[in-house]
TORTORPA-217466 format. One record per residue (C-alpha): residue in one letter; chain; z negated, x, y. Coordinates in steps of 0.001 Angstrom, whole numbers, always signed. Each point is the difference from the previous one (the first is absolute). Example, Ala and Ser with C-alpha at 12.3 -4.5 7.8 and 13.67 -1.06 7.14 Angstrom:
BEGIN
PT   aa   ch         z         x         y
PT    A    A     -7800    +12300     -4500
PT    S    A      +660     +1370     +3440
//
This chain:
BEGIN
PT   aa   ch         z         x         y
PT    M    A   -106048   +339903   +119639
PT    K    A     -2512      -202     -2846
PT    V    A     -3043     +1644     +1908
PT    F    A      +513     -2310     +2987
PT    L    A      +222     -2901     -2185
PT    N    A     -3193      +656     -1998
PT    N    A     -1830      +954     +3246
PT    R    A     +1364     -3563     +1556
PT    K    A     -1441     -1603     -3108
PT    T    A     -3206     +1594      +544
PT    I    A      -243      -846     +3561
PT    L    A      +527     -3522      -801
PT    I    A     -2599       +56     -2788
PT    I    A     -2758     +1533     +2265
PT    A    A      +916     -2571     +2827
PT    L    A      -304     -2954     -2448
PT    I    A     -3613     +1356     -1255
PT    L    A     -1052      +271     +3491
PT    V    A     +1443     -3475     +1042
PT    S    A     -2064     -1036     -3192
PT    G    A     -2933     +1556      +966
PT    I    A       +74     -1125     +3533
PT    V    A      +776     -3625     -1524
PT    L    A     -3250       +54     -2085
PT    H    A     -2060     +1591     +2644
PT    L    A      +976     -2929     +2551
PT    S    A      -601     -2509     -2622
PT    R    A     -3783     +1047      -515
PT    S    A      -470     +1242     +3609
PT    E    A     -2652     -2685     +1702
PT    A    A     +2594      -675     +2861
PT    I    A     +2205     -1869     -2645
PT    L    A     -3010     -1087     -2239
PT    N    A     -1836     -1466     +3164
PT    T    A     +3066     -2190      +579
PT    V    A      -498     -1865     -3648
PT    K    A     -1767     -3185      +897
PT    N    A      -524     -3489     -1469
PT    D    A      +585     -3219     +1748
PT    L    A     -1194     -3148     -1498
PT    E    A     +2294     -3251       -86
PT    F    A     -2955     -1996     +1081
PT    T    A     -3225      +527     +2033
PT    A    A     -2791      +694     -2270
PT    D    A     -2441     -1996     +2238
PT    K    A     -3355     -1087      -722
PT    D    A     +1607     -3990      -114
PT    L    A     +2543      +973     -2640
PT    L    A     -2674     +2058     -2374
PT    M    A     -3102     -2215       +84
PT    P    A     -1347      -683     -3351
PT    T    A     +1723     -2714     -2038
PT    E    A     -2016     -3328       -34
PT    K    A      +389     -2498     -2604
PT    K    A     +1951     -2915      +939
PT    A    A     -2029     -3207      +223
PT    Q    A     +1300     -2627     -2148
PT    S    A      +793     -3468      +723
PT    I    A     -2323     -1953     -2335
PT    S    A      +579     -3480     +1116
PT    N    A     +3851      +457      -154
PT    P    A     +1116     +2578     -1912
PT    A    A     +3553      +738     -1352
PT    Y    A     -1035      +827     -3210
PT    C    A     -2630      -567     -2348
PT    I    A      -784     +2482     -2877
PT    V    A     -1715     -1553     -3044
PT    Y    A     -1330     +2359     -2587
PT    N    A     -2870      +499     -2569
PT    E    A     -2255     +3143      -778
PT    P    A     +2395     +1621     -2711
PT    F    A     +2952       -14     +2878
PT    T    A     -2019     +1712     +2656
PT    K    A     +2366     +2817      +343
PT    L    A     +2870     -2168      +208
PT    K    A     -1743     -2263     +2906
PT    N    A      -993     +3270     +1673
PT    N    A     +3559     +1320      +117
PT    I    A     +1478     -3153     +1093
PT    E    A     -2516       -89     +2955
PT    M    A      +693     +3445     +1041
PT    T    A     +3916     -1048       +24
PT    L    A      -726     -2677     +2223
PT    N    A     -2381     +1760     +2140
PT    Y    A     +3237     +2583      +659
PT    L    A     +2335     -3030      +309
PT    Q    A     -2515     -1153     +2735
PT    K    A      +303     -3715     -1806
PT    P    A     -3353     -2199      +251
PT    Y    A     -1568      -814     -3793
PT    K    A     -3111     -1632     -1087
PT    T    A      -951     +1121     -3707
PT    F    A     -1953     -2336     -2298
PT    D    A     -2018     +1206     -3019
PT    V    A      +461     -2813     -2593
PT    S    A     -3423      +655     -1268
PT    L    A     -1436     -1087     +3025
PT    G    A     +2039     -2941      +964
PT    K    A     +3192     -1829      +105
PT    V    A     +3114     +1198     +2240
PT    D    A      +704     -2790     +3133
PT    L    A     +3540      -267     -1081
PT    Y    A      +173     -2249     +3317
PT    S    A      -442     +3340     +2438
PT    C    A     +2656     +2356     -1831
PT    P    A     +3361      -200      +315
PT    N    A      +471     +2780     -2524
PT    I    A     -2116      +438     -3325
PT    L    A      -230     +3692     -1293
PT    L    A     -1320      -549     -3585
PT    A    A     -1620     +3533      -579
PT    T    A      -858     -1340     -3784
PT    S    A     +1948      -615     -3029
PT    D    A     -1617     -3421      -477
PT    L    A     +1663     -2900     +2224
PT    R    A     -3154     -1786      -593
PT    S    A     -1507     +1669     +2623
PT    I    A     +2084     -1778     +2722
PT    G    A     -1139     -3654     -1122
PT    T    A     +1210     -2633     -2119
PT    V    A     +3632      -489     -1296
PT    E    A      +683     -2906     +2551
PT    E    A     -1534     +1852     +2842
PT    I    A     +1956     +2972      -355
PT    E    A     +3222     -2129      -291
PT    K    A      -623     -2035     +2996
PT    F    A     -1086     +3487     +1881
PT    V    A     +3718     +1686      -647
PT    S    A     +1589     -3418      +273
PT    N    A     -1055      -392     +3351
PT    G    A     +1149     +3155     +1506
PT    G    A     -2461     +2299     -1374
PT    N    A     +1027     +3483     -1699
PT    L    A     -1633     +1074     -3250
PT    F    A      +345     +3814      -500
PT    S    A     -1239     +1057     -3717
PT    M    A      -877     +3920      +653
PT    T    A      -612      +538     -3574
PT    T    A     +1270      -712     -3501
PT    L    A     -1313     -3598      -850
PT    E    A     -1973      -988     -2822
PT    P    A     +1816     -2781     -2226
PT    N    A     -3203     -2227      +219
PT    S    A      +173     -3859      +174
PT    H    A      +621       -41     +3895
PT    F    A     +3070     +2626      -492
PT    I    A     +1235     -2563     -3012
PT    S    A      -231     -3110     +2253
PT    I    A     +1649     +1892     +2830
PT    Y    A     +2733     +2599     -1226
PT    R    A     +2559     -1830      +588
PT    H    A      -521       -97     +3878
PT    F    A       +24     +3503       +58
PT    G    A     +4044      -198     -1325
PT    I    A     -1014      +912     -3585
PT    I    A     +1515     -1790     -2913
PT    D    A     -1268     +2132     -2634
PT    F    A     -2908     +2433      -782
PT    F    A     -1427     +1867     -2909
PT    G    A     -2558     +3232      -166
PT    F    A       -49     +3155     +1916
PT    A    A     +2501     +2667      +452
PT    D    A      -729     +3623     +1305
PT    T    A     +2004      +848     +3253
PT    K    A      +771     +3737      +346
PT    K    A     +2964      -342     +2260
PT    I    A      +353     -1830     +3402
PT    V    A     +3428      -907      +750
PT    M    A      +522     -1428     +3824
PT    T    A     +2696     -2965      -113
PT    S    A      -645      -683     +3854
PT    N    A     -1486     +2152     +2923
PT    V    A     -3443     -1554      -487
PT    L    A      -533     +3610      +606
PT    I    A     +1933     +1066     +3074
PT    G    A     +3029     +2556      -889
PT    A    A      -702      -647     -3591
PT    N    A     +2319     -2412     -1546
PT    E    A     +1270      +932     -3369
PT    K    A     -2326     +2872       +82
PT    T    A     -1846      +672     -3259
PT    F    A     -3633     +1204       +61
PT    W    A     -2251     +1199     -3292
PT    E    A     -3736      -704      -233
PT    T    A     -1817     +2634     -1748
PT    D    A     -3527      -362     +1407
PT    L    A      -492     -3553     -1094
PT    N    A       -22     -1907     -3342
PT    D    A     +1633     -2768     +1387
PT    S    A      +418     -3685     -1487
PT    S    A     +2408     -2727      +607
PT    L    A       +20     -3814     -1565
PT    N    A     +3183      -382     -1375
PT    V    A     +1693     -2725     +1819
PT    T    A     +3460     -1776       -30
PT    L    A     +1065     -1150     +3705
PT    E    A     +2185     -2854     +1047
PT    N    A     +3514     +1054      +668
PT    S    A      -138      -570     +3518
PT    I    A     -2895     +2306      +774
PT    Q    A     +1242     +3512      +475
PT    P    A     -3068     +2538      -395
PT    N    A      -658     +2451     +2593
PT    I    A     -1327     +2740     -2627
PT    V    A      +646      +205     -4026
PT    N    A     -1293     +2502     -2479
PT    Q    A     +1889     +2322     -2294
PT    A    A      +868     -3114     -2293
PT    G    A      +851     -2089     +2951
PT    L    A     -3049     -1997       -17
PT    P    A      -836     -1414     +3265
PT    L    A     -2675     +2037     +2012
PT    L    A      +114     -2116     +3426
PT    W    A     +1450     -3001      +839
PT    K    A       +29     -3308     +2505
PT    S    A       +21     -3606     -1463
PT    K    A      +200     -2790     +2935
PT    Y    A     -2279     -2788      -528
PT    G    A      +180     -3232     +2144
PT    E    A      -701     +1791     +3630
PT    G    A     -1361     +3027     -1050
PT    A    A      +593     +2585     -2683
PT    F    A     -1490     +1944     -3191
PT    I    A      +287     +3732      +385
PT    A    A     -1061     +2014     -3391
PT    L    A      -478     +3469      -374
PT    N    A      -126      +315     -4025
PT    M    A     -1524     +3627      +222
PT    N    A     -3284     +1507      +940
PT    I    A     +1150     +3010     +2366
PT    A    A      -864     -1820     +3033
PT    A    A     -3703      +970      -585
PT    E    A     +1309     +3810      +638
PT    K    A      -302     +1512     +3686
PT    Y    A     +3378     +1262      -564
PT    S    A     +1753     -3465      -191
PT    R    A     -1188     -1570     +3196
PT    G    A     +3646       -99      +953
PT    L    A      +915     -2317     -2556
PT    I    A     -2662     -1990     +1077
PT    A    A     +1254      -168     +3594
PT    G    A     +3451      -438     -1705
PT    M    A     -1589     -3077     -1941
PT    L    A     -1058     -1719     +2727
PT    S    A     +3127      +126     +1818
PT    L    A     +1547     -2105     -2463
PT    Q    A     -1140     -3187     +1610
PT    D    A     +2375     -2218     +2067
PT    E    A     -1481      +850     +3394
PT    P    A     +1064     +3341     +1688
PT    F    A     -2225     +2845      -783
PT    I    A      -843     +2453     +2483
PT    Y    A     -2492     +2848       -57
PT    P    A      -923     +3275     +1659
PT    I    A     +1067     +3655     -1223
PT    F    A      -674     +3311     +1006
PT    N    A     +3708     +1166      -142
PT    A    A      -211     +3641      -778
PT    K    A     +1433     +2395     -2273
PT    T    A     -2071     +3169      -419
PT    F    A      +676     +3427     -2344
PT    Y    A     -2386     +2536      -325
PT    I    A      +526     +3480     -1558
PT    D    A     -3507     +1155     -1335
PT    D    A      -783     +3733      +264
PT    F    A     +2616      +644     +2650
PT    P    A      +236     +2217     +1688
PT    A    A     -2359     +2084     -1929
PT    P    A       +17     +3760     -1506
PT    I    A     +2482      +551     -2627
PT    A    A      -197     +2311     -2904
PT    K    A     +1853     +3246       +41
PT    G    A     +2110     +1152     -2935
PT    R    A     +2359     -2002     -2418
PT    N    A      -589     -3447     -1789
PT    K    A     +1799      -344     -3192
PT    I    A     +1607     -3357      +339
PT    I    A     +1253      +867     +3550
PT    Y    A     +1218     +3508      -496
PT    N    A     +1929     -1038     -3245
PT    E    A     +1784     -2960     +2095
PT    Y    A      +443     +1926     +3864
PT    K    A      -746     +3655      -820
PT    Q    A     -2558      -396     +2604
PT    D    A     -3658      +833      +642
PT    L    A     -2135     -2754     +1452
PT    P    A      -173      +686     +3424
PT    S    A     +3787      +319      +119
PT    F    A      +359     -2915     -2073
PT    Y    A     -2305     -2521     +2303
PT    R    A     +1785     +1420     +2894
PT    N    A     +3500       -17      -829
PT    I    A      +302     -2714     -2815
PT    W    A     -2761     -2550      -169
PT    W    A     -1053      -309     +3853
PT    P    A     +4100      -590     +1224
PT    N    A      +459     -2338     -3051
PT    M    A     -3110     -1945     +1336
PT    I    A     +1143      -349     +3656
PT    Q    A     +3490      -651     -1220
PT    A    A     -1553     -3162     -2098
PT    A    A     -2296     -1128     +3078
PT    T    A     +3258      -153     +2215
PT    N    A     +1952     -1849     -2794
PT    Y    A     -2564     -2497      -820
PT    N    A     -2080      -444     +2810
PT    I    A     -2966     +1596      -811
PT    V    A     -2594     +1561     +2778
PT    Y    A     -2422     +2631     -1971
PT    T    A     -3647      +615      +594
PT    G    A      -927     +3277     -1120
PT    A    A     -3667      +379     -1185
PT    L    A      -799     +3762      +721
PT    I    A     -2220     +2405     -2142
PT    E    A     -1531     +3222     +1537
PT    S    A      -855     +1614     -3130
PT    Y    A      -268      -534     -3831
PT    E    A     -3193     +1957      -550
PT    D    A     -2220     -1818     -1794
PT    K    A     -3341     +1026     +2538
PT    V    A     -2323     -3190      +788
PT    T    A     -2779     +1953     +1762
PT    P    A      +372     +1653     +3500
PT    P    A     +1577     +2100     +1535
PT    F    A     +3326     -1364      -206
PT    D    A     +2154     +3218     +1312
PT    N    A     +3070      -646     -2145
PT    S    A      -169     +3371     -1172
PT    M    A     +2783      -918     -2782
PT    D    A     +2865     -1666     +1987
PT    I    A      -263     +1005     +3981
PT    E    A     +3523      -273      +237
PT    L    A     +1305     -2378     +2615
PT    T    A     +3623      +145      -978
PT    Y    A      +351     -2879     -2141
PT    L    A     -2042     -2131     +2425
PT    I    A     +2190      +928     +3041
PT    G    A     +3426      -196     -1560
PT    F    A      -339     -2993     -1932
PT    G    A     -2278     -1363     +2171
PT    R    A     +2585      +121     +3049
PT    E    A     +2672     -1258     -2094
PT    L    A     -1963     -3126     -1238
PT    I    A     -1293     -1005     +3586
PT    N    A     +3596      +766     +1336
PT    S    A     +1260     -2479     -2581
PT    G    A     -2095     -2388     +1233
PT    G    A     -2433      +358     -2227
PT    E    A     -3769      +308      +176
PT    L    A     -2634     +2714     -1046
PT    G    A     -2954     -1289     -1878
PT    Y    A     -3268     +1489     -1355
PT    H    A      -542      +396     -3672
PT    G    A     -2715     +2554      -186
PT    Y    A     -1069     +3671      +886
PT    N    A      +584      +144     -4072
PT    H    A      +924     -2427     -2866
PT    Q    A     -3694      -528      -955
PT    S    A      -735     -3549      +398
PT    L    A     -2631     -1056     +2423
PT    T    A     -2934     -1137     -2760
PT    L    A     -3188     +1183      -903
PT    D    A      +461     -1361     -3543
PT    E    A      +524     +2477     -2674
PT    K    A     +1379     -2027     -2464
PT    I    A     +2712     -1286     +2333
PT    S    A      +803     +3501     +1144
PT    K    A       +72     +1532     -3184
PT    S    A     +2421     -2751     -1302
PT    F    A     +2278     +1547     +2286
PT    G    A      -848     +3702      -766
PT    Y    A     -1352       -48     +3497
PT    N    A     -3721     +1140     +1527
PT    A    A     -2359     -2408     +1173
PT    W    A     -1149      +306     +3784
PT    Q    A     -3633      +944      +387
PT    S    A      -529     -2087     +3381
PT    A    A     +1815     -2322     +2429
PT    D    A      -686     +3012     +2367
PT    H    A     +2209     +2225     -2201
PT    M    A     +2609     -2741      +178
PT    K    A       -98      -309     +3700
PT    A    A      +146     +4157      +428
PT    S    A     +3274       +57     -1922
PT    L    A     +1510     -2768     +1680
PT    I    A      -694     +1610     +3506
PT    E    A     +1741     +3343     -1443
PT    L    A     +3000     -2226      -806
PT    K    A       +74     -1480     +3288
PT    S    A      -142     +3813     +1469
PT    Y    A     +2635     +1146     -1907
PT    T    A     +2152     -2482      +784
PT    N    A      -485      +240     +3637
PT    K    A     +1077     +3756      -264
PT    A    A     +3156      -998     -1210
PT    F    A      +566     -2936     +2161
PT    P    A     -2683      +159     +3167
PT    K    A     +1730     -3169     +1635
PT    Y    A      +507     -2165     -3367
PT    T    A     -2999     -2335      -546
PT    V    A      -344      -945     -3576
PT    T    A      -923     -3710      -742
PT    S    A      +525      -726     -3825
PT    Y    A     -1822     +1057     -3170
PT    V    A      +604      -396     -3529
PT    P    A     -2557     +1007     -2347
PT    P    A      +755     +2399     -2686
PT    S    A      +681     -1616     -3550
PT    N    A      -899     -3167     +1795
PT    V    A     -3598      +617      -309
PT    L    A     -2452      -544     +3051
PT    S    A     -3815      -459      -827
PT    A    A     -2330     -1960     +2396
PT    E    A     -1558     +3228     +1093
PT    G    A     +3819     +1182      +798
PT    R    A     +1178     -2795     +1835
PT    S    A     -3261       -83     +2504
PT    I    A      +916     +3533     +1313
PT    L    A     +3704      -710      +393
PT    K    A      -218     -1246     +3706
PT    E    A     -2509     +2405      +821
PT    A    A     +1940     +2816     -1053
PT    L    A     +3357     -1257      +916
PT    P    A      -656     -2211     +2951
PT    D    A     +3586      -849     +1037
PT    L    A      +605     -1395     -3609
PT    I    A     +1654     -3485       -31
PT    T    A      +864      -418     -3710
PT    I    A      -712      +738     -3571
PT    G    A     +2655      -472     -2405
PT    S    A     -1582      -299     -3995
PT    L    A     +1131     -2616     -2507
PT    Y    A       +41     -3528      -282
PT    S    A      +254     -1186     -3644
PT    E    A     -3241      -114     -2031
PT    D    A     -1241     +3078     -1639
PT    L    A     -1580      -434     -3474
PT    T    A     -1555     +3641      +159
PT    E    A     -1835     -1040     +2959
PT    R    A      +789     +3319     +1417
PT    S    A     +2549      -824     +3087
PT    Y    A      -808     -1009     +3428
PT    I    A     +1497     -3689      -398
PT    Q    A     +1051     -1563     +3143
PT    E    A      +625     -3221     +1527
PT    F    A     +2105      -332     +3371
PT    N    A     -2823      -189     +2936
PT    V    A     -1411     +1901     +3165
PT    A    A     -3331     +1379     -1164
PT    E    A     -3134      +200     +2042
PT    D    A      +871     +3184     +1600
PT    S    A     +3346      -942      +798
PT    I    A     +1876     +1769     -2415
PT    V    A     +2888     -2228     -2048
PT    E    A      -238      -312     -3363
PT    M    A     +3765      +173     -1421
PT    P    A      +527      +601     -3445
PT    R    A     +3152     +1357     -1754
PT    I    A     +1738     -2180     -2370
PT    S    A     +1896     +2153     -2284
PT    S    A     +1098     +3573      -733
PT    G    A     +2374     +2425     -1839
PT    Y    A     +3284     +1093      +304
PT    F    A     +1310     -2686     -2475
PT    P    A     -1653     -3474      -270
PT    S    A     -2696      -302     -2854
PT    V    A       +98     -3247     -1958
PT    T    A     -2813     -1811     +2082
PT    S    A     +1242     +1566     +3434
PT    E    A     +3056     -2378      +437
PT    W    A     -2268     -2942      -437
PT    E    A     -2471     +1317     +2543
PT    I    A     +2708      +425     +2368
PT    A    A     +1703     -3035       +50
PT    N    A     -3446     -1402      -103
PT    A    A     -1366     +1871     +3295
PT    V    A     +3325      -625     +1793
PT    T    A       -67     -3949      -831
PT    G    A     -3870      -153      +657
PT    H    A      -244     +2402     +2997
PT    G    A     +3423     +1081     +1389
PT    F    A     -1279     +3407     -1079
PT    F    A     +1572     +3081     -1765
PT    S    A     -2265     +3276      -553
PT    H    A      +959     +2747     -2609
PT    F    A     -1138     +3444      -459
PT    I    A     +1267     +3177     -2245
PT    H    A     -1234     +3532      -362
PT    P    A     +2462     +2769      +271
PT    D    A     -1961     +1741     -3050
PT    D    A     +1288     -2457     -2063
PT    V    A     +3319     +1757       -82
PT    I    A     -1680     +3023     -1792
PT    S    A     -1865     -2213     -2712
PT    E    A     +1277       +55     -3382
PT    D    A     -1175     -3429      -580
PT    R    A     +1214     -1231     +3236
PT    S    A     +3089     +1572     +1027
PT    K    A     +2065     -1587     -2648
PT    G    A     +1905     +2908      -617
PT    G    A     +1022     +1388     +3602
PT    W    A      +160      -861     +3629
PT    A    A     +3887     -1037      -367
PT    S    A      -818     -2759     -2141
PT    M    A     -3415      -842     +1609
PT    Y    A     +2168      -315     +3431
PT    E    A     +2556     -1801     -1364
PT    E    A     -2778     -2589     -1461
PT    F    A     -1789        -9     +3411
PT    E    A     +3129      -767     +1790
PT    H    A      +833     -2980     -2284
PT    F    A     -3436     -1235      +550
PT    M    A       -63      +185     +3963
PT    K    A     +3493     -1606       -12
PT    D    A     -1362     -2839     -1772
PT    V    A     -2813      -621     +2051
PT    H    A     +2244      +674     +3463
PT    T    A     +2386     -2677     -1274
PT    R    A     -2773     -2579      -954
PT    Y    A     -1941      +734     +2848
PT    H    A     +2235     +1068     +2639
PT    W    A     -1888     -1858     +2831
PT    L    A     -3336     +1627      -261
PT    E    A      -967     +2513     +2778
PT    A    A      -150     +3434      -995
PT    T    A     -2756     +1634     +1920
PT    T    A     -2973     +2668      -420
PT    A    A     -3354      -794     -1299
PT    T    A     -1780      -321     +3055
PT    N    A     +2704     -2479     +1649
PT    A    A       +48     -1916     -3029
PT    A    A     -3846        +2        +9
PT    L    A      +273     -1531     +3710
PT    K    A     +2387     -2565      -894
PT    V    A     -2684     -1118     -2914
PT    A    A     -2914       +88     +1948
PT    N    A     +2238     -2320     +2499
PT    T    A      +656     -2380     -2744
PT    L    A     -3666       -49     -1195
PT    N    A     -1542      -247     +3305
PT    S    A     +1934     -3038     +1221
PT    H    A      +154     -3567     -1226
PT    V    A     +2771     -2495       +73
PT    H    A      +209     -3558       -28
PT    F    A     +2970     -2130      -670
PT    E    A      +881     -3328      +745
PT    Q    A     +2986     -1288     -2190
PT    T    A     +2194     -3173      +361
PT    E    A     +3450      -729     -1807
PT    K    A     +1470     +1639     +2820
PT    N    A     -1636     +2557     +1056
PT    I    A     -2748     +2859      -655
PT    L    A     -2659      +874     +3160
PT    G    A     -1985     +3288      -292
PT    S    A     -2920      +786     +1833
PT    I    A     -1151     +3740      -136
PT    E    A     -3936      +804      +950
PT    H    A       -60     +3701     +1297
PT    F    A     +3463      +709       -93
PT    N    A      +784     +3779      +805
PT    I    A     +2775     +1024     -1102
PT    V    A     +3355     -1782     -1614
PT    H    A     -1319     -1870     -3187
PT    D    A     +2131      -537     -3155
PT    F    A      +106     -2979     -2404
PT    I    A     +1739      -952     -3062
PT    L    A     +1728     -3590       +52
PT    R    A      +952     -1390     -2956
PT    T    A     +2267     -3440      +218
PT    E    A     +3088     -1708     -1101
PT    K    A      +330     -1261     +3719
PT    A    A     +2623     +1841     +2119
PT    I    A     -1465     +1316     +3134
PT    K    A     +1689     -1404     +3242
PT    Q    A     -1685     +2130     +2733
PT    T    A     -3254     +1789      +726
PT    K    A     -2285      +264     +3048
PT    N    A     -1979     +3379      +870
PT    C    A     +1063     +1478     -3755
PT    S    A     +2900     +1352     -2054
PT    Y    A      +993      -512     -3534
PT    E    A     +2004     +1813     -2713
PT    R    A      +898     -1475     -3139
PT    I    A     -1185     +2381     -2880
PT    D    A      +556     -1810     -3137
PT    D    A     +1182     -3292     -1131
PT    D    A     -1955     -2650     +1863
PT    V    A     -2256     +2774     +1355
PT    Y    A      -236      +994     +3574
PT    L    A     -1831     +3071     +1997
PT    V    A     -1466     -1285     +3097
PT    S    A     -1107     +1997     +2925
PT    A    A     -2364     -1577     +2797
PT    H    A      +237     +1612     +3630
PT    D    A     -2568     -2094     +1436
PT    A    A     -2962     -1956     -1042
PT    Q    A     +1529     -3069       -63
PT    F    A     +3332      -484     -1936
PT    E    A     +2052     -2771     -1335
PT    I    A     +2539      -262     -3063
PT    I    A     +2456     -3206      +521
PT    F    A     +1752      -946     -3171
PT    K    A     +3111     -1944       +99
//
């Protein structure tokens, strides 16, 4: 009887091994791999991927007038970029060249600390009293003009300046951020100590309760004051959009409405053997950990919190920067095929990161700062990318890769120039949005370049939010309707980035993604390429609005696919024509236009 049972067990084990082998063979067979394809949600036609043109501004009748002087040029530029994205017509006045025409400006954006830049006290009072809105975009200087007019700002007392180290939201001027606290780490911000009238509830305060943003009605108009200098920073453009919505009229502007999530260096060769951190926690080597623990956890998070992954694949970790690129060290296709298929089957996308992790730059100083080798020519860069494309085609013959992430977010002009030549199917590049003081990174604005590649920056990174990234996320969502995040699998095995092990790290990651999903559940989760097509669709259209007390009429030039907008209004919506809407926050709506002509009718 024992012999029979032992033989039966042996037969079962052999059968399981045979079945596993057959499954593995089938999963890697050409017949199966030929079925792995990618379909874009939208057609990437020439009309959609036309290079972005700067919208002509309505000089004769601007909705906004920016008043500035030379020391505040950075603030002025940031306001201009924000208005361009919001598709609001504006005119800019340099006070050293002349006086602003108050009669042609319903809204003044004061991009200087000096109220005297606008005109006399009487002219300012008359402008606001007759229905104009004066937005003070930075901490005001308490000079003679301010002393004469500060009560109109709702201020009953002021004295000296205070440091602002913490920003506490007391409203949803940043969408989904009411009652949220943000820390300022990159700025030495200064705010005027003010006491406001009891009737005024500030929209933002600092760590001591000092008002940082508020609105004070005066006659038919209003004074709207930002009592800090943060609006000059690129990552505060959502705050500018939120400020502009504080006017009494309904405020509507186009957004991208996309939520993207990149995994850099994935799929990629995985080092054999054990890692101390992982082995102590799970008693598994690295390949087993990534297959059995990390990747199932990431798939579960995607299911729970509406995430679609875009993997930026690496062929090899060898540091060669001269041909031939024969991948002699990491020729194995196992990880690309295995993880790649599961990534695609989960609704995700395979993108390119590089033949290896050597950033595409000829600058030895920049390369050495990352421990990399500098490339000797653009032709060598091109050859490495052609090898990467060939490598990917071996694994997925019918799959077209259309997105690219530069290693370490570094991409030189030479590297950028050969991308389309080496990768002709490329549709989008995802690097960084925020400014880089080291001047090493490839910093992007949202636009469609001359070679029809969509420049689409990532906003934040990491398994848990940094001090500044939460502010960046809230601003990107408010200003662009856009969330774009990236992580690295090897953060888990880094002693200075792992925070003591994967279990606690994953717990923080889940909390982070749950918070994003809760606050911004309305964002459309999608792949990098489909998000890029939405970005191009928004950038290459132009919207005209006609507003009355009863309705908003919208007209979209170059209508291709559904266009999304943020509408902020205290009015109740009665009905819509050719568009739908969803309430996403207090007095905030996501509006989706399904036709070039649409209408929102208020009760």
